[in-house]
C-alpha positions in Angstrom: -12.3 28.0 -60.8 -12.2 25.8 -63.9 -15.0 23.6 -62.1 -17.1 26.3 -61.4 -17.2 27.4 -65.0 -17.9 24.1 -66.0 -18.7 23.6 -70.0 -17.8 27.7 -70.6 -14.3 26.9 -69.9 -14.4 26.4 -73.8 -15.1 30.0 -74.4 -12.1 31.5 -72.8 -8.7 31.7 -75.0 -6.7 33.8 -72.0 -6.4 34.2 -68.5 -4.4 37.5 -67.4 -2.6 37.4 -64.3 0.0 39.3 -62.6 3.7 37.9 -61.3 2.5 37.3 -57.6 4.3 34.0 -56.3 1.0 32.9 -54.8 0.3 31.6 -58.4 2.3 28.1 -58.4 3.4 26.3 -61.6 0.2 23.8 -61.2 -1.9 27.0 -61.1 -0.8 27.7 -64.8 -1.1 23.7 -65.8 -4.7 23.5 -65.3 -5.2 26.3 -67.4 -3.1 25.0 -70.0 -4.8 21.8 -69.7 -7.5 23.3 -71.2 -6.2 25.2 -74.0 -6.0 28.9 -72.4 -2.9 30.6 -72.9 -1.5 32.7 -69.9 -0.2 35.9 -70.3 1.5 37.5 -67.5 1.1 41.5 -66.9 4.8 43.5 -66.4 5.9 43.8 -62.9 4.5 46.7 -61.2 1.9 47.4 -63.9 -1.7 47.3 -62.4 -2.8 49.5 -65.7 -2.0 46.4 -67.7 -5.3 44.4 -66.1 -7.2 47.4 -65.6 -10.8 45.6 -65.2 -9.4 43.2 -62.5 -7.2 46.0 -60.5 -10.2 48.5 -60.6 -12.6 45.7 -59.0 -10.1 45.1 -56.2 -9.7 48.6 -55.6 -13.7 48.9 -55.4 -14.3 45.8 -53.5 -11.4 47.1 -50.5 -13.1 50.6 -50.7 -16.4 49.9 -50.2 -16.2 46.5 -48.0 -13.1 44.9 -47.1 -11.7 48.6 -45.6 -14.3 48.8 -43.4 -14.6 45.2 -41.8 -12.6 43.2 -40.0 -12.5 39.8 -41.8 -11.9 36.6 -39.0 -11.5 33.9 -41.6 -12.2 32.4 -45.3 -15.6 31.7 -44.5 -16.6 35.0 -43.6 -14.6 36.3 -46.5 -16.3 34.3 -49.0 -19.6 35.4 -47.5 -19.0 38.7 -47.5 -17.3 39.0 -50.8 -20.6 36.8 -52.8 -23.2 39.0 -51.2 -21.1 42.3 -52.2 -20.8 40.7 -55.8 -24.6 40.4 -56.0 -25.2 43.9 -55.1 -22.3 45.3 -57.1 -23.7 43.7 -60.3 -27.5 43.9 -59.6 -27.7 47.2 -57.7 -25.0 49.6 -57.1 -24.9 52.5 -59.8 -21.5 52.6 -62.3 -21.7 56.2 -63.9 -20.1 54.5 -67.1 -23.6 53.2 -67.4 -25.8 56.4 -66.5 -26.2 55.1 -62.7 -27.6 51.4 -64.0 -25.9 48.4 -62.2 -23.8 46.0 -65.0 -27.1 43.5 -64.9 -30.0 46.6 -65.5 -32.3 48.2 -63.0 -33.5 46.3 -59.9 -37.0 45.1 -60.9 -38.7 45.8 -57.3 -39.6 49.3 -57.7 -42.7 50.6 -55.3 -45.8 50.5 -56.6 -48.1 53.3 -57.3 -48.3 56.3 -59.4 -45.6 57.0 -61.5 -42.6 58.8 -59.6 -44.7 58.8 -56.8 -44.4 56.3 -53.5 -46.2 56.0 -50.6 -44.9 55.0 -47.2 -46.2 51.5 -47.4 -45.1 50.9 -50.9 -41.5 52.6 -49.6 -41.8 49.8 -46.6 -42.4 47.0 -49.5 -39.6 48.3 -51.4 -37.1 48.5 -48.6 -38.2 44.4 -47.6 -37.7 43.6 -51.3 -34.9 45.2 -51.7 -33.0 46.6 -48.9 -34.1 43.8 -46.9 -32.3 41.5 -49.3 -29.1 42.9 -48.9 -29.0 43.3 -45.3 -29.3 46.8 -45.0 -32.6 47.7 -43.5 -32.1 49.3 -40.2 -33.4 46.3 -37.6 -36.5 47.1 -36.1 -34.8 47.1 -32.5 -32.6 49.8 -33.7 -35.6 51.8 -35.2 -37.3 51.6 -31.8 -34.5 52.7 -30.0 -34.2 55.4 -32.6 -37.7 56.7 -32.5 -37.4 56.5 -28.2 -34.5 59.3 -28.7 -36.5 61.5 -30.7 -36.0 65.0 -28.2 -32.6 65.1 -28.8 -31.5 62.7 -31.8 -32.7 62.8 -35.3 -31.4 60.0 -37.9 -30.6 61.0 -41.3 -29.9 58.2 -44.4 -26.9 59.3 -46.2 -26.6 58.7 -50.0 -25.6 55.3 -51.4 -21.8 55.1 -51.9 -21.1 58.8 -50.0 -18.6 57.8 -47.2 -17.2 61.7 -47.2 -20.8 62.9 -45.6 -20.1 60.8 -42.7 -17.1 61.2 -40.0 -17.0 58.0 -38.7 -15.9 56.6 -41.7 -12.9 58.8 -41.5 -12.4 57.4 -38.1 -12.9 53.7 -39.3 -10.5 54.3 -42.1 -7.7 55.9 -39.5 -8.2 53.4 -36.9 -7.6 50.5 -39.9 -4.4 52.4 -40.6 -2.9 52.5 -37.6 -3.8 50.9 -34.3 -5.9 47.9 -36.4 -3.3 47.5 -39.0 -1.8 43.9 -39.2 -3.3 43.7 -35.6 -2.9 39.7 -35.3 -5.8 39.7 -32.7 -6.8 36.2 -31.3 -9.9 37.7 -29.6 -12.5 40.3 -30.5 -11.4 41.8 -26.9 -8.0 42.4 -28.4 -9.6 44.7 -31.2 -11.7 46.7 -28.9 -9.1 47.5 -26.7 -6.8 48.9 -29.8 -10.1 50.4 -31.3 -10.7 52.0 -28.3 -6.7 53.3 -27.8 -7.1 54.7 -31.3 -10.4 56.3 -30.2 -8.7 58.2 -27.7 -5.3 59.2 -29.6 -8.3 60.8 -32.3 -10.2 62.7 -29.3 -6.8 63.9 -28.2 -6.3 65.5 -31.4 -8.4 68.6 -31.9 -7.0 69.1 -35.7 -7.3 65.5 -36.5 -11.2 65.7 -35.6 -11.3 68.6 -37.4 -10.4 66.8 -40.5 -13.1 64.5 -40.2 -15.4 67.2 -40.2 -13.9 69.2 -43.0 -16.4 67.9 -45.9 -19.3 66.9 -43.8 -20.5 70.5 -43.3 -21.2 69.4 -39.6 -19.6 71.5 -36.5 -18.7 70.3 -32.7 -21.2 72.0 -30.4 -20.2 73.7 -27.0 
């Protein structure tokens, strides 16, 4: 961390951390050598380090609770991409729905407050494409081929409560997939399939997933 900060390390006077045993004495010694005072928060007092704890909670709810991480390399890549999204694109209520680094600069061309289909596509390539949230062409082609019975709706950003799949995924993560020491992707798939069968056998559980979405089960 000190190496990454570089010359700016002189601007830091304090480092706030909890009392987790993953911080050895050598960790503290590195910062002490740079003249940084270590402040350890009280036990079981996350509010004493509110900014860091809020960040951890946000990244877990938005990303890590919805993914299966198979290694350090994937974790670092996912967190780096989300940090860019969090700082440059994710709306923050405390900032008037603007991201910390200001609003994105890639706006559709054309008349103010109005965008044509071509400018929307351009904006999608410039912003959403960079975030890897754009629907792949193969998926879009499949959706177009199923229009006689299937309609795709894009949900608002950061609104998992509108998607019952999010409730299903959270339920599986807390049961069958919780602390699963899987060695292969097949083991994960088997555990997920077992959880889906469990959910399908409970009408009350399925109804709970749909409660806040405005959706109903067809005949």
